[in-house]
N, CA, C and O atoms as a GROMACS GRO file, in nm:
protein
  604
    1MET      N    1  -6.174   1.958   5.866
    1MET     CA    2  -6.276   1.940   5.854
    1MET      C    3  -6.345   1.828   5.745
    1MET      O    4  -6.264   1.802   5.656
    2THR      N    5  -6.432   1.778   5.735
    2THR     CA    6  -6.458   1.679   5.670
    2THR      C    7  -6.566   1.714   5.584
    2THR      O    8  -6.562   1.667   5.471
    3ARG      N    9  -6.687   1.806   5.625
    3ARG     CA   10  -6.790   1.880   5.544
    3ARG      C   11  -6.824   1.968   5.629
    3ARG      O   12  -6.814   1.981   5.751
    4GLU      N   13  -6.895   2.066   5.488
    4GLU     CA   14  -6.919   2.217   5.527
    4GLU      C   15  -7.087   2.224   5.426
    4GLU      O   16  -7.097   2.196   5.307
    5GLN      N   17  -7.185   2.262   5.505
    5GLN     CA   18  -7.322   2.334   5.473
    5GLN      C   19  -7.339   2.454   5.480
    5GLN      O   20  -7.308   2.533   5.569
    6GLN      N   21  -7.409   2.474   5.347
    6GLN     CA   22  -7.480   2.645   5.447
    6GLN      C   23  -7.626   2.601   5.402
    6GLN      O   24  -7.661   2.523   5.314
    7LEU      N   25  -7.689   2.665   5.477
    7LEU     CA   26  -7.893   2.629   5.497
    7LEU      C   27  -7.894   2.771   5.546
    7LEU      O   28  -7.801   2.848   5.571
    8ASP      N   29  -8.067   2.789   5.556
    8ASP     CA   30  -8.092   2.952   5.558
    8ASP      C   31  -8.184   2.891   5.692
    8ASP      O   32  -8.251   2.804   5.637
    9ALA      N   33  -8.209   2.891   5.790
    9ALA     CA   34  -8.287   2.875   5.893
    9ALA      C   35  -8.384   2.933   5.925
    9ALA      O   36  -8.360   3.015   6.014
   10ASP      N   37  -8.489   2.930   5.892
   10ASP     CA   38  -8.658   2.985   5.930
   10ASP      C   39  -8.659   3.015   6.081
   10ASP      O   40  -8.692   2.923   6.156
   11VAL      N   41  -8.627   3.127   6.130
   11VAL     CA   42  -8.632   3.179   6.234
   11VAL      C   43  -8.764   3.225   6.278
   11VAL      O   44  -8.812   3.318   6.214
   12GLY      N   45  -8.842   3.168   6.394
   12GLY     CA   46  -8.970   3.212   6.425
   12GLY      C   47  -8.988   3.202   6.578
   12GLY      O   48  -8.962   3.099   6.641
   13TYR      N   49  -9.057   3.374   6.658
   13TYR     CA   50  -9.051   3.372   6.770
   13TYR      C   51  -8.911   3.330   6.834
   13TYR      O   52  -8.910   3.273   6.943
   14HIS      N   53  -8.801   3.357   6.771
   14HIS     CA   54  -8.662   3.417   6.825
   14HIS      C   55  -8.542   3.286   6.814
   14HIS      O   56  -8.422   3.286   6.842
   15GLY      N   57  -8.630   3.182   6.765
   15GLY     CA   58  -8.577   3.044   6.710
   15GLY      C   59  -8.620   2.970   6.609
   15GLY      O   60  -8.708   2.965   6.522
   16PHE      N   61  -8.468   2.882   6.680
   16PHE     CA   62  -8.498   2.767   6.610
   16PHE      C   63  -8.390   2.665   6.634
   16PHE      O   64  -8.303   2.692   6.716
   17ALA      N   65  -8.388   2.529   6.558
   17ALA     CA   66  -8.277   2.399   6.622
   17ALA      C   67  -8.272   2.295   6.579
   17ALA      O   68  -8.361   2.243   6.512
   18PHE      N   69  -8.128   2.226   6.620
   18PHE     CA   70  -8.092   2.124   6.525
   18PHE      C   71  -8.160   2.017   6.603
   18PHE      O   72  -8.183   2.027   6.723
   19GLN      N   73  -8.191   1.916   6.531
   19GLN     CA   74  -8.267   1.809   6.659
   19GLN      C   75  -8.243   1.693   6.512
   19GLN      O   76  -8.218   1.710   6.393
   20GLU      N   77  -8.265   1.577   6.600
   20GLU     CA   78  -8.244   1.417   6.510
   20GLU      C   79  -8.367   1.418   6.430
   20GLU      O   80  -8.478   1.458   6.465
   21SER      N   81  -8.333   1.370   6.326
   21SER     CA   82  -8.407   1.365   6.171
   21SER      C   83  -8.536   1.316   6.222
   21SER      O   84  -8.632   1.392   6.230
   22ASP      N   85  -8.543   1.168   6.266
   22ASP     CA   86  -8.655   1.170   6.343
   22ASP      C   87  -8.640   1.176   6.476
   22ASP      O   88  -8.536   1.160   6.540
   23ASP      N   89  -8.786   1.207   6.529
   23ASP     CA   90  -8.837   1.291   6.619
   23ASP      C   91  -8.896   1.159   6.744
   23ASP      O   92  -8.900   1.151   6.867
   24ALA      N   93  -8.929   1.085   6.647
   24ALA     CA   94  -9.015   1.034   6.736
   24ALA      C   95  -8.970   0.937   6.873
   24ALA      O   96  -9.050   0.850   6.906
   25ASP      N   97  -8.846   0.952   6.953
   25ASP     CA   98  -8.847   0.841   7.036
   25ASP      C   99  -8.792   1.007   7.145
   25ASP      O  100  -8.785   1.029   7.266
   26LEU      N  101  -8.764   1.090   7.022
   26LEU     CA  102  -8.724   1.230   7.195
   26LEU      C  103  -8.839   1.246   7.337
   26LEU      O  104  -8.962   1.246   7.334
   27PRO      N  105  -8.749   1.257   7.452
   27PRO     CA  106  -8.839   1.237   7.539
   27PRO      C  107  -8.903   1.434   7.561
   27PRO      O  108  -8.995   1.466   7.636
   28VAL      N  109  -8.818   1.539   7.470
   28VAL     CA  110  -8.854   1.663   7.468
   28VAL      C  111  -8.862   1.721   7.348
   28VAL      O  112  -8.811   1.832   7.360
   29PRO      N  113  -8.908   1.702   7.217
   29PRO     CA  114  -8.885   1.745   7.079
   29PRO      C  115  -8.943   1.909   7.097
   29PRO      O  116  -9.035   1.961   7.161
   30PHE      N  117  -8.838   1.959   7.006
   30PHE     CA  118  -8.857   2.127   6.936
   30PHE      C  119  -8.999   2.117   6.918
   30PHE      O  120  -9.051   2.010   6.885
   31PRO      N  121  -9.076   2.239   6.943
   31PRO     CA  122  -9.019   2.334   7.075
   31PRO      C  123  -9.069   2.356   7.181
   31PRO      O  124  -9.094   2.461   7.240
   32ASP      N  125  -9.086   2.242   7.208
   32ASP     CA  126  -9.153   2.211   7.384
   32ASP      C  127  -9.011   2.262   7.486
   32ASP      O  128  -8.897   2.226   7.456
   33GLY      N  129  -9.035   2.335   7.587
   33GLY     CA  130  -8.882   2.388   7.675
   33GLY      C  131  -8.808   2.480   7.593
   33GLY      O  132  -8.691   2.504   7.622
   34PHE      N  133  -8.883   2.554   7.460
   34PHE     CA  134  -8.792   2.611   7.437
   34PHE      C  135  -8.754   2.752   7.533
   34PHE      O  136  -8.836   2.823   7.590
   35GLN      N  137  -8.609   2.768   7.532
   35GLN     CA  138  -8.616   2.931   7.704
   35GLN      C  139  -8.570   3.009   7.574
   35GLN      O  140  -8.485   2.976   7.491
   36GLY      N  141  -8.661   3.139   7.582
   36GLY     CA  142  -8.632   3.268   7.516
   36GLY      C  143  -8.486   3.282   7.626
   36GLY      O  144  -8.472   3.220   7.732
   37ASP      N  145  -8.377   3.389   7.558
   37ASP     CA  146  -8.275   3.439   7.605
   37ASP      C  147  -8.173   3.349   7.634
   37ASP      O  148  -8.071   3.390   7.689
   38VAL      N  149  -8.190   3.197   7.594
   38VAL     CA  150  -8.051   3.098   7.554
   38VAL      C  151  -8.035   3.116   7.503
   38VAL      O  152  -8.121   3.133   7.417
   39PHE      N  153  -7.909   3.138   7.477
   39PHE     CA  154  -7.861   3.128   7.342
   39PHE      C  155  -7.804   3.000   7.273
   39PHE      O  156  -7.778   3.006   7.153
   40LEU      N  157  -7.786   2.901   7.331
   40LEU     CA  158  -7.756   2.776   7.323
   40LEU      C  159  -7.806   2.704   7.430
   40LEU      O  160  -7.792   2.730   7.550
   41ASN      N  161  -7.870   2.608   7.375
   41ASN     CA  162  -7.987   2.519   7.496
   41ASN      C  163  -7.972   2.368   7.420
   41ASN      O  164  -7.989   2.343   7.301
   42ALA      N  165  -7.936   2.281   7.522
   42ALA     CA  166  -7.909   2.132   7.506
   42ALA      C  167  -8.028   2.048   7.579
   42ALA      O  168  -8.051   2.045   7.700
   43PHE      N  169  -8.081   1.996   7.501
   43PHE     CA  170  -8.174   1.886   7.497
   43PHE      C  171  -8.149   1.742   7.457
   43PHE      O  172  -8.090   1.734   7.350
   44PRO      N  173  -8.181   1.616   7.519
   44PRO     CA  174  -8.183   1.494   7.456
   44PRO      C  175  -8.227   1.521   7.275
   44PRO      O  176  -8.332   1.547   7.216
   45GLY      N  177  -8.065   1.495   7.227
   45GLY     CA  178  -8.160   1.490   7.102
   45GLY      C  179  -8.169   1.560   7.001
   45GLY      O  180  -8.185   1.539   6.880
   46ARG      N  181  -8.148   1.716   7.118
   46ARG     CA  182  -8.142   1.834   7.007
   46ARG      C  183  -8.076   1.989   7.086
   46ARG      O  184  -8.072   2.015   7.206
   47ILE      N  185  -8.039   2.054   6.992
   47ILE     CA  186  -7.991   2.198   7.075
   47ILE      C  187  -8.047   2.283   6.975
   47ILE      O  188  -8.044   2.280   6.852
   48ASP      N  189  -8.119   2.387   7.088
   48ASP     CA  190  -8.230   2.486   7.077
   48ASP      C  191  -8.086   2.599   7.055
   48ASP      O  192  -7.971   2.582   7.096
   49LEU      N  193  -8.158   2.748   6.953
   49LEU     CA  194  -8.098   2.837   6.905
   49LEU      C  195  -8.207   2.943   6.950
   49LEU      O  196  -8.328   2.921   6.943
   50TYR      N  197  -8.159   3.040   6.988
   50TYR     CA  198  -8.204   3.166   7.042
   50TYR      C  199  -8.211   3.295   6.974
   50TYR      O  200  -8.112   3.360   7.007
   51SER      N  201  -8.268   3.345   6.911
   51SER     CA  202  -8.231   3.467   6.780
   51SER      C  203  -8.209   3.575   6.853
   51SER      O  204  -8.216   3.561   6.975
   52ALA      N  205  -8.184   3.687   6.807
   52ALA     CA  206  -8.182   3.807   6.816
   52ALA      C  207  -8.320   3.861   6.755
   52ALA      O  208  -8.378   3.966   6.779
   53GLY      N  209  -8.341   3.798   6.704
   53GLY     CA  210  -8.482   3.889   6.573
   53GLY      C  211  -8.618   3.816   6.586
   53GLY      O  212  -8.620   3.741   6.684
   54HIS      N  213  -8.684   3.817   6.544
   54HIS     CA  214  -8.825   3.777   6.594
   54HIS      C  215  -8.854   3.662   6.456
   54HIS      O  216  -8.837   3.546   6.492
   55THR      N  217  -8.873   3.669   6.386
   55THR     CA  218  -8.912   3.668   6.261
   55THR      C  219  -8.852   3.685   6.089
   55THR      O  220  -8.902   3.728   5.985
   56HIS      N  221  -8.726   3.629   6.125
   56HIS     CA  222  -8.638   3.644   6.006
   56HIS      C  223  -8.566   3.488   5.914
   56HIS      O  224  -8.582   3.375   5.960
   57THR      N  225  -8.502   3.511   5.804
   57THR     CA  226  -8.450   3.409   5.706
   57THR      C  227  -8.253   3.376   5.795
   57THR      O  228  -8.162   3.404   5.718
   58ALA      N  229  -8.222   3.340   5.893
   58ALA     CA  230  -8.111   3.332   5.928
   58ALA      C  231  -8.007   3.259   5.855
   58ALA      O  232  -8.063   3.168   5.794
   59SER      N  233  -7.880   3.258   5.833
   59SER     CA  234  -7.781   3.234   5.748
   59SER      C  235  -7.643   3.095   5.856
   59SER      O  236  -7.554   3.090   5.941
   60VAL      N  237  -7.688   3.050   5.802
   60VAL     CA  238  -7.637   2.890   5.900
   60VAL      C  239  -7.508   2.818   5.802
   60VAL      O  240  -7.522   2.786   5.684
   61THR      N  241  -7.382   2.804   5.883
   61THR     CA  242  -7.277   2.762   5.774
   61THR      C  243  -7.250   2.635   5.904
   61THR      O  244  -7.204   2.678   6.009
   62VAL      N  245  -7.279   2.480   5.895
   62VAL     CA  246  -7.260   2.404   5.939
   62VAL      C  247  -7.174   2.317   5.915
   62VAL      O  248  -7.197   2.257   5.810
   63GLN      N  249  -7.059   2.277   5.983
   63GLN     CA  250  -6.933   2.243   5.991
   63GLN      C  251  -6.933   2.083   6.053
   63GLN      O  252  -7.005   2.067   6.152
   64VAL      N  253  -6.843   1.942   5.993
   64VAL     CA  254  -6.908   1.860   6.037
   64VAL      C  255  -6.724   1.835   6.064
   64VAL      O  256  -6.636   1.865   5.984
   65TRP      N  257  -6.712   1.790   6.162
   65TRP     CA  258  -6.554   1.772   6.150
   65TRP      C  259  -6.486   1.618   6.236
   65TRP      O  260  -6.563   1.552   6.306
   66ASP      N  261  -6.370   1.586   6.222
   66ASP     CA  262  -6.339   1.433   6.249
   66ASP      C  263  -6.262   1.432   6.402
   66ASP      O  264  -6.233   1.330   6.464
   67GLY      N  265  -6.242   1.541   6.435
   67GLY     CA  266  -6.169   1.579   6.552
   67GLY      C  267  -6.228   1.748   6.621
   67GLY      O  268  -6.336   1.786   6.578
   68PRO      N  269  -6.200   1.783   6.660
   68PRO     CA  270  -6.209   1.957   6.761
   68PRO      C  271  -6.155   2.045   6.658
   68PRO      O  272  -6.043   2.030   6.609
   69PRO      N  273  -6.227   2.128   6.631
   69PRO     CA  274  -6.173   2.251   6.549
   69PRO      C  275  -6.135   2.332   6.620
   69PRO      O  276  -6.151   2.344   6.742
   70PRO      N  277  -6.044   2.436   6.497
   70PRO     CA  278  -5.965   2.568   6.596
   70PRO      C  279  -5.988   2.592   6.721
   70PRO      O  280  -6.030   2.484   6.764
   71ALA      N  281  -5.987   2.652   6.789
   71ALA     CA  282  -6.048   2.752   6.873
   71ALA      C  283  -6.138   2.900   6.812
   71ALA      O  284  -6.074   2.962   6.727
   72GLN      N  285  -6.261   2.951   6.843
   72GLN     CA  286  -6.267   3.035   6.805
   72GLN      C  287  -6.276   3.159   6.835
   72GLN      O  288  -6.363   3.176   6.920
   73ASP      N  289  -6.210   3.280   6.794
   73ASP     CA  290  -6.185   3.402   6.890
   73ASP      C  291  -6.342   3.468   6.896
   73ASP      O  292  -6.421   3.483   6.803
   74ALA      N  293  -6.360   3.506   7.047
   74ALA     CA  294  -6.435   3.501   7.082
   74ALA      C  295  -6.511   3.678   7.059
   74ALA      O  296  -6.628   3.704   7.088
   75ALA      N  297  -6.414   3.776   7.006
   75ALA     CA  298  -6.478   3.855   7.007
   75ALA      C  299  -6.466   3.915   6.845
   75ALA      O  300  -6.453   4.031   6.807
   76LYS      N  301  -6.475   3.766   6.755
   76LYS     CA  302  -6.533   3.812   6.686
   76LYS      C  303  -6.710   3.790   6.634
   76LYS      O  304  -6.782   3.823   6.540
   77TRP      N  305  -6.719   3.703   6.779
   77TRP     CA  306  -6.911   3.634   6.771
   77TRP      C  307  -6.969   3.765   6.844
   77TRP      O  308  -6.897   3.857   6.882
   78ASP      N  309  -7.086   3.760   6.856
   78ASP     CA  310  -7.190   3.804   6.907
   78ASP      C  311  -7.217   3.738   7.047
   78ASP      O  312  -7.228   3.779   7.163
   79GLU      N  313  -7.224   3.628   6.989
   79GLU     CA  314  -7.244   3.531   7.072
   79GLU      C  315  -7.195   3.390   7.050
   79GLU      O  316  -7.184   3.333   6.942
   80LEU      N  317  -7.158   3.330   7.208
   80LEU     CA  318  -7.061   3.208   7.122
   80LEU      C  319  -7.095   3.085   7.235
   80LEU      O  320  -7.102   3.125   7.351
   81GLY      N  321  -7.115   2.955   7.214
   81GLY     CA  322  -7.202   2.867   7.338
   81GLY      C  323  -7.172   2.703   7.331
   81GLY      O  324  -7.206   2.686   7.214
   82GLU      N  325  -7.144   2.609   7.364
   82GLU     CA  326  -7.054   2.474   7.293
   82GLU      C  327  -7.175   2.367   7.407
   82GLU      O  328  -7.191   2.369   7.529
   83ALA      N  329  -7.205   2.329   7.357
   83ALA     CA  330  -7.295   2.185   7.411
   83ALA      C  331  -7.294   2.006   7.402
   83ALA      O  332  -7.283   1.962   7.288
   84ASP      N  333  -7.301   1.946   7.468
   84ASP     CA  334  -7.293   1.853   7.442
   84ASP      C  335  -7.440   1.776   7.368
   84ASP      O  336  -7.557   1.798   7.400
   85TYR      N  337  -7.384   1.674   7.251
   85TYR     CA  338  -7.534   1.611   7.155
   85TYR      C  339  -7.546   1.451   7.165
   85TYR      O  340  -7.459   1.391   7.227
   86GLU      N  341  -7.594   1.418   7.138
   86GLU     CA  342  -7.671   1.276   7.165
   86GLU      C  343  -7.712   1.231   7.038
   86GLU      O  344  -7.830   1.262   7.021
   87SER      N  345  -7.662   1.168   6.936
   87SER     CA  346  -7.706   1.122   6.824
   87SER      C  347  -7.749   1.044   6.799
   87SER      O  348  -7.672   0.953   6.768
   88THR      N  349  -7.910   1.011   6.789
   88THR     CA  350  -7.925   0.813   6.770
   88THR      C  351  -7.926   0.771   6.639
   88THR      O  352  -7.921   0.653   6.602
   89SER      N  353  -7.932   0.877   6.563
   89SER     CA  354  -7.931   0.794   6.406
   89SER      C  355  -7.815   0.824   6.313
   89SER      O  356  -7.803   0.764   6.207
   90GLY      N  357  -7.717   0.931   6.360
   90GLY     CA  358  -7.604   1.013   6.282
   90GLY      C  359  -7.622   1.119   6.174
   90GLY      O  360  -7.537   1.171   6.101
   91GLU      N  361  -7.846   1.153   6.187
   91GLU     CA  362  -7.857   1.265   6.123
   91GLU      C  363  -7.891   1.355   6.194
   91GLU      O  364  -7.916   1.334   6.313
   92VAL      N  365  -7.902   1.478   6.139
   92VAL     CA  366  -7.944   1.624   6.187
   92VAL      C  367  -8.009   1.706   6.143
   92VAL      O  368  -7.971   1.777   6.050
   93ALA      N  369  -8.139   1.719   6.207
   93ALA     CA  370  -8.238   1.862   6.080
   93ALA      C  371  -8.242   1.917   6.098
   93ALA      O  372  -8.222   1.926   6.219
   94LEU      N  373  -8.275   2.060   6.024
   94LEU     CA  374  -8.310   2.237   6.084
   94LEU      C  375  -8.427   2.183   6.155
   94LEU      O  376  -8.467   2.067   6.152
   95TRP      N  377  -8.464   2.261   6.204
   95TRP     CA  378  -8.614   2.255   6.284
   95TRP      C  379  -8.678   2.407   6.316
   95TRP      O  380  -8.611   2.485   6.384
   96SER      N  381  -8.790   2.439   6.272
   96SER     CA  382  -8.826   2.607   6.278
   96SER      C  383  -8.943   2.598   6.328
   96SER      O  384  -9.028   2.518   6.290
   97MET      N  385  -8.960   2.699   6.439
   97MET     CA  386  -9.092   2.696   6.519
   97MET      C  387  -9.195   2.684   6.409
   97MET      O  388  -9.291   2.608   6.409
   98SER      N  389  -9.154   2.791   6.296
   98SER     CA  390  -9.360   2.759   6.233
   98SER      C  391  -9.323   2.685   6.139
   98SER      O  392  -9.421   2.667   6.067
   99LEU      N  393  -9.222   2.625   6.095
   99LEU     CA  394  -9.256   2.506   5.972
   99LEU      C  395  -9.190   2.410   6.010
   99LEU      O  396  -9.153   2.327   5.927
  100GLY      N  397  -9.158   2.398   6.149
  100GLY     CA  398  -9.109   2.215   6.201
  100GLY      C  399  -9.002   2.195   6.131
  100GLY      O  400  -8.918   2.283   6.113
  101ARG      N  401  -8.990   2.043   6.070
  101ARG     CA  402  -8.869   2.001   6.044
  101ARG      C  403  -8.820   2.033   5.896
  101ARG      O  404  -8.892   2.030   5.796
  102SER      N  405  -8.740   2.051   5.899
  102SER     CA  406  -8.692   2.122   5.704
  102SER      C  407  -8.650   2.019   5.652
  102SER      O  408  -8.640   1.916   5.720
  103GLU      N  409  -8.600   2.026   5.461
  103GLU     CA  410  -8.558   1.914   5.426
  103GLU      C  411  -8.412   1.940   5.416
  103GLU      O  412  -8.337   1.868   5.350
  104ASP      N  413  -8.373   2.051   5.488
  104ASP     CA  414  -8.215   2.008   5.559
  104ASP      C  415  -8.127   1.898   5.647
  104ASP      O  416  -8.110   1.886   5.769
  105LEU      N  417  -8.095   1.847   5.569
  105LEU     CA  418  -8.060   1.682   5.717
  105LEU      C  419  -7.870   1.745   5.682
  105LEU      O  420  -7.811   1.757   5.574
  106VAL      N  421  -7.827   1.770   5.819
  106VAL     CA  422  -7.682   1.731   5.825
  106VAL      C  423  -7.667   1.591   5.852
  106VAL      O  424  -7.728   1.528   5.939
  107PRO      N  425  -7.571   1.540   5.759
  107PRO     CA  426  -7.506   1.404   5.842
  107PRO      C  427  -7.402   1.416   5.945
  107PRO      O  428  -7.309   1.496   5.954
  108LEU      N  429  -7.438   1.320   6.018
  108LEU     CA  430  -7.304   1.372   6.086
  108LEU      C  431  -7.175   1.248   6.094
  108LEU      O  432  -7.054   1.268   6.101
  109ALA      N  433  -7.241   1.130   6.091
  109ALA     CA  434  -7.159   0.959   6.095
  109ALA      C  435  -7.279   0.866   5.995
  109ALA      O  436  -7.361   0.897   5.909
  110ASP      N  437  -7.247   0.769   6.045
  110ASP     CA  438  -7.348   0.650   5.991
  110ASP      C  439  -7.404   0.603   6.027
  110ASP      O  440  -7.480   0.529   5.965
  111THR      N  441  -7.399   0.621   6.193
  111THR     CA  442  -7.453   0.539   6.323
  111THR      C  443  -7.464   0.667   6.399
  111THR      O  444  -7.399   0.770   6.377
  112GLY      N  445  -7.558   0.648   6.495
  112GLY     CA  446  -7.553   0.726   6.616
  112GLY      C  447  -7.385   0.766   6.692
  112GLY      O  448  -7.278   0.724   6.649
  113GLY      N  449  -7.409   0.869   6.832
  113GLY     CA  450  -7.264   0.860   6.855
  113GLY      C  451  -7.316   1.002   6.944
  113GLY      O  452  -7.423   1.062   6.935
  114SER      N  453  -7.193   1.029   7.034
  114SER     CA  454  -7.192   1.144   7.089
  114SER      C  455  -7.078   1.268   7.032
  114SER      O  456  -6.961   1.271   6.994
  115TRP      N  457  -7.152   1.332   7.046
  115TRP     CA  458  -7.104   1.500   6.992
  115TRP      C  459  -7.045   1.625   7.076
  115TRP      O  460  -7.093   1.657   7.184
  116HIS      N  461  -6.964   1.676   7.032
  116HIS     CA  462  -6.948   1.824   7.103
  116HIS      C  463  -7.029   1.930   6.983
  116HIS      O  464  -7.017   1.933   6.860
  117VAL      N  465  -7.082   1.982   7.041
  117VAL     CA  466  -7.182   2.160   6.911
  117VAL      C  467  -7.104   2.254   6.972
  117VAL      O  468  -7.122   2.257   7.094
  118ARG      N  469  -7.018   2.338   6.926
  118ARG     CA  470  -7.002   2.468   6.853
  118ARG      C  471  -7.126   2.516   6.826
  118ARG      O  472  -7.200   2.438   6.765
  119ALA      N  473  -7.182   2.654   6.864
  119ALA     CA  474  -7.229   2.770   6.816
  119ALA      C  475  -7.189   2.906   6.788
  119ALA      O  476  -7.251   2.986   6.858
  120CYS      N  477  -7.141   2.936   6.741
  120CYS     CA  478  -7.178   3.117   6.737
  120CYS      C  479  -7.242   3.224   6.624
  120CYS      O  480  -7.269   3.190   6.509
  121CYS      N  481  -7.253   3.306   6.657
  121CYS     CA  482  -7.366   3.432   6.598
  121CYS      C  483  -7.259   3.557   6.582
  121CYS      O  484  -7.149   3.557   6.637
  122THR      N  485  -7.304   3.654   6.504
  122THR     CA  486  -7.304   3.744   6.448
  122THR      C  487  -7.419   3.817   6.379
  122THR      O  488  -7.507   3.761   6.313
  123GLY      N  489  -7.407   3.975   6.406
  123GLY     CA  490  -7.526   3.982   6.288
  123GLY      C  491  -7.651   4.005   6.419
  123GLY      O  492  -7.769   4.026   6.389
  124ARG      N  493  -7.612   3.999   6.536
  124ARG     CA  494  -7.775   4.037   6.628
  124ARG      C  495  -7.800   4.172   6.667
  124ARG      O  496  -7.915   4.217   6.660
  125SER      N  497  -7.715   4.235   6.704
  125SER     CA  498  -7.828   4.412   6.684
  125SER      C  499  -7.836   4.447   6.615
  125SER      O  500  -7.896   4.553   6.634
  126GLU      N  501  -7.800   4.426   6.458
  126GLU     CA  502  -7.843   4.446   6.313
  126GLU      C  503  -8.030   4.390   6.306
  126GLU      O  504  -8.138   4.446   6.289
  127VAL      N  505  -7.968   4.215   6.336
  127VAL     CA  506  -8.155   4.200   6.267
  127VAL      C  507  -8.251   4.206   6.387
  127VAL      O  508  -8.367   4.170   6.368
  128ALA      N  509  -8.212   4.249   6.514
  128ALA     CA  510  -8.279   4.294   6.626
  128ALA      C  511  -8.344   4.390   6.574
  128ALA      O  512  -8.461   4.365   6.547
  129ARG      N  513  -8.299   4.509   6.547
  129ARG     CA  514  -8.330   4.618   6.502
  129ARG      C  515  -8.397   4.631   6.337
  129ARG      O  516  -8.418   4.745   6.297
  130LEU      N  517  -8.434   4.496   6.231
  130LEU     CA  518  -8.442   4.521   6.140
  130LEU      C  519  -8.614   4.469   6.181
  130LEU      O  520  -8.717   4.520   6.137
  131SER      N  521  -8.601   4.345   6.283
  131SER     CA  522  -8.702   4.270   6.311
  131SER      C  523  -8.798   4.364   6.354
  131SER      O  524  -8.912   4.357   6.307
  132GLU      N  525  -8.759   4.482   6.469
  132GLU     CA  526  -8.851   4.618   6.499
  132GLU      C  527  -8.909   4.676   6.409
  132GLU      O  528  -9.027   4.659   6.381
  133GLU      N  529  -8.797   4.784   6.326
  133GLU     CA  530  -8.820   4.884   6.203
  133GLU      C  531  -8.926   4.775   6.083
  133GLU      O  532  -9.016   4.837   6.027
  134GLU      N  533  -8.913   4.640   6.052
  134GLU     CA  534  -8.888   4.653   5.916
  134GLU      C  535  -8.999   4.499   5.930
  134GLU      O  536  -9.082   4.474   5.842
  135GLY      N  537  -8.985   4.428   6.026
  135GLY     CA  538  -9.058   4.276   6.027
  135GLY      C  539  -9.016   4.132   6.006
  135GLY      O  540  -9.061   4.026   6.050
  136THR      N  541  -8.862   4.181   5.880
  136THR     CA  542  -8.778   4.031   5.868
  136THR      C  543  -8.717   4.057   5.786
  136THR      O  544  -8.764   4.115   5.689
  137ALA      N  545  -8.551   4.014   5.796
  137ALA     CA  546  -8.440   4.045   5.768
  137ALA      C  547  -8.387   3.917   5.665
  137ALA      O  548  -8.455   3.817   5.688
  138HIS      N  549  -8.320   3.902   5.594
  138HIS     CA  550  -8.272   3.756   5.511
  138HIS      C  551  -8.116   3.742   5.588
  138HIS      O  552  -8.084   3.847   5.644
  139GLY      N  553  -8.036   3.653   5.599
  139GLY     CA  554  -7.938   3.615   5.615
  139GLY      C  555  -7.844   3.775   5.725
  139GLY      O  556  -7.722   3.767   5.707
  140VAL      N  557  -7.861   3.830   5.768
  140VAL     CA  558  -7.813   3.926   5.829
  140VAL      C  559  -7.753   3.886   5.983
  140VAL      O  560  -7.649   3.922   6.038
  141GLU      N  561  -7.872   3.787   6.035
  141GLU     CA  562  -7.753   3.698   6.140
  141GLU      C  563  -7.673   3.585   6.072
  141GLU      O  564  -7.702   3.537   5.962
  142ARG      N  565  -7.583   3.553   6.140
  142ARG     CA  566  -7.515   3.457   6.071
  142ARG      C  567  -7.415   3.369   6.196
  142ARG      O  568  -7.331   3.389   6.284
  143TYR      N  569  -7.511   3.237   6.118
  143TYR     CA  570  -7.440   3.141   6.267
  143TYR      C  571  -7.301   3.029   6.195
  143TYR      O  572  -7.299   2.962   6.092
  144LEU      N  573  -7.241   3.041   6.257
  144LEU     CA  574  -7.120   2.884   6.234
  144LEU      C  575  -7.138   2.781   6.336
  144LEU      O  576  -7.102   2.800   6.452
  145ILE      N  577  -7.192   2.673   6.297
  145ILE     CA  578  -7.231   2.552   6.391
  145ILE      C  579  -7.159   2.412   6.361
  145ILE      O  580  -7.181   2.347   6.259
  146GLN      N  581  -7.088   2.382   6.443
  146GLN     CA  582  -6.956   2.282   6.455
  146GLN      C  583  -6.992   2.158   6.498
  146GLN      O  584  -7.093   2.169   6.568
  147PHE      N  585  -6.957   2.048   6.488
  147PHE     CA  586  -6.996   1.946   6.532
  147PHE      C  587  -6.884   1.877   6.528
  147PHE      O  588  -6.822   1.906   6.426
  148TRP      N  589  -6.818   1.782   6.607
  148TRP     CA  590  -6.699   1.694   6.633
  148TRP      C  591  -6.738   1.571   6.736
  148TRP      O  592  -6.800   1.587   6.841
  149PRO      N  593  -6.704   1.482   6.699
  149PRO     CA  594  -6.671   1.332   6.787
  149PRO      C  595  -6.659   1.397   6.927
  149PRO      O  596  -6.620   1.514   6.929
  150ALA      N  597  -6.694   1.323   7.069
  150ALA     CA  598  -6.690   1.351   7.164
  150ALA      C  599  -6.585   1.242   7.126
  150ALA      O  600  -6.579   1.157   7.037
  151SER      N  601  -6.497   1.282   7.238
  151SER     CA  602  -6.333   1.168   7.250
  151SER      C  603  -6.416   1.049   7.385
  151SER      O  604  -6.353   0.954   7.431
   0.00000   0.00000   0.00000
């Protein structure tokens, strides 16, 4: 692993995304085309994540690897998905439904390139319950997002 970051994702309307830092050239910028009930959904220059909670703050660990990371044990996670990601800038930003682009940037590389991404999530049933009963939660739903270069 070359880099790891801890981020707080502002989840609104069950969603958030990782998207190119500069979204001006994206054909479908977030949240256009966002699909509920699709855990990991890839678009050009972005990946959407569907949360089990409506409005809360999710805890996100982002790892950037220089090669494929070790496989994840699916039994440890509530959801697990993989997708391809094309970066034009080498920088990805965390995006929120309600707040737009955050200041949290994930540097992938000095230039653009093709990447694989794996997203894993746990705490989904608890965040859904808290979202229904209390309206918000902080750090209950936890994500691991791993980027590595496509070979």
